[in-house]
C-alpha angles and dihedrals in degrees: 000000000000106000096198133256096297086068096044122110114252094254093056093045090053094046088055092049091049092050092047094236090118133036124218086219091058093049091045090055093047089053093049092048091048091050088054092047102046106025094081084063099042107025089212097138120057093180128025103209093200099154093050092044094052092049092050091047091052089050093050089050088055092046091055091052090049097044094241099107116144124227093271099031109155096001112137108235129178119215121218110238090245092073123074125240113191112254094012134098122258107198099177082211089285134121085220092067102030094122101032111133115200120229095204144016116266114236098266093050092046090058093046091049091049089052090057101252119162112232107216099174152330112262129220125267135180113256108298086344089281098143140058089227122061106239128130141151094264095077148318122329118271110258132213117252091220090059119358089206090069135067125266089212124237171344090332086035093129092050092050094045091048092053097041090051094050098247091129139358099241136020128210112223142164130225120203097141106004095306095144100031097049096055091039087056093047096045099042095251140128111253123185129197108190126215107293113267097018097096116048133189102205114202091007138121117303125219135124084025099179094044113032135106135170114238144151138277112205146150097247137019093249089060093047090049092053093051092045091055090057095047090048089054093250097325115203091314084218118140089220129231122273094190113144110296135194105248125198109207112203104184098180111018113208089358091280119164120258132186111258096236093051091048092051092050091052093047092049088053092052089049085056089051088056091047086056091061100264119140103239121195122185107227140169106225120192104235093159122129100049094110093058087055104037102046098049093046096046090048094049090051092051093046093053097045102033108016090109091067091073090076095038134107098253126090113240130208115260092249093049092049092046089053095048092046088049089051092055089056094044116127111229089219089061089052091049091048092050091050089052093048091048092074093045093050092052091050090050093053089044090059092059088063089063087072100029139036098204136023117211125198138153110277095226137357093238142023117249112307128208119288109276094006111103109181118256091193135029123192088359091302123116114246138184111266086219099061107355097104095043112025099136102071104057100062089067091049087057093046091042095227122148113256135181131196121203135173116276099177141288134292113200091341094309125109123257125189149192129228123219120193128195139194119273111289097010095110094129094049092045091053093048090056088047093052090048092051090044091057089047093051096042094195094168102239093181097067122100117250106253094239090055094044087055093047094051092044095247132134120249112234 
């Protein structure tokens, strides 16, 4: 069944624009209509930028006629509400910024605009992106298109929900502690965190400063690659080499508990990697120590940038207030020790890439859980509510290595995913391996989630 252009991969969409068989304005209108239809159920989009989007779509149509179309011309893209669009509000998920109109695009948005993307809306975030679920005081939690009773993850949860629901083709996210990869895993998408420092957002929001990168949420690796090349200001432009790699398969990092179904899906994906000709080695890598680095440095950053809000007139979410209060109590010696340990941690992970080309882990420890109900136990073992459901992403924010999550299958109708990590600067090669694995797994990323198909009155293929 042809699901319509909002479900097409970018290459097919652009080919149709170039041939004149499809208009960017037509697709833009479909995206805006779909946001109006489904957003009351999902709360993925906090601002529908319909006037801007239609102007960009008209410009893209003209660019195709004149032969000047950019690499994303006419492609509907959602923008996480932690990035600035000139003339539009950036709330950062906070009452303190609910009316802040931005005077300029931030760097990632500027690149997407220059590439011809059509900005259909700003997507929901937790307050100051400080949670792995997308909830704040501005409105309802963002829900998962596979089951709107469940979380989409965070902090790019609105972006993931918008792409998975077919409101747009691509979503701009950011990942400072798993914030692209966690919602990608929960929503059945590809999510890519580039090598730290290779994708900038000049003039934008600052948080998770030693760890964060802008990146794509997409339905397939090829689409993620195309968006990444734009965000990286062209990048290498190389397709990458999927020649046989040495893969370290870490099934249970740090011995942390993982749901059996999620573990099985990840293991099956690793078997598919081996069937593609890669040399897979089960290993027990020592990822420990990231929490002692990550937490003090994030708290210090938050305290410096937003500590003044504790005495301000605006109500804060419980998690934001807790973080800022913890930042006030933070011992400077602990921060100094964390900064010193950061370089050593990165060197330790780097050394593993002397023996291996790719590290594979499960993406998360569970599938998406019910809204407001973080698990306190997984596989009958108690876990921290802070990181228990998603402990496998943050180590690679701390190490700075590129990491991609892609769908590995379904557990009780909910997506499960695998994470692949590469050496510093190997972004193109990592995406090439991911694309090869994606083809082997054939998880059908262009099919509507059943809950969304039912809500929109469509049949499920």
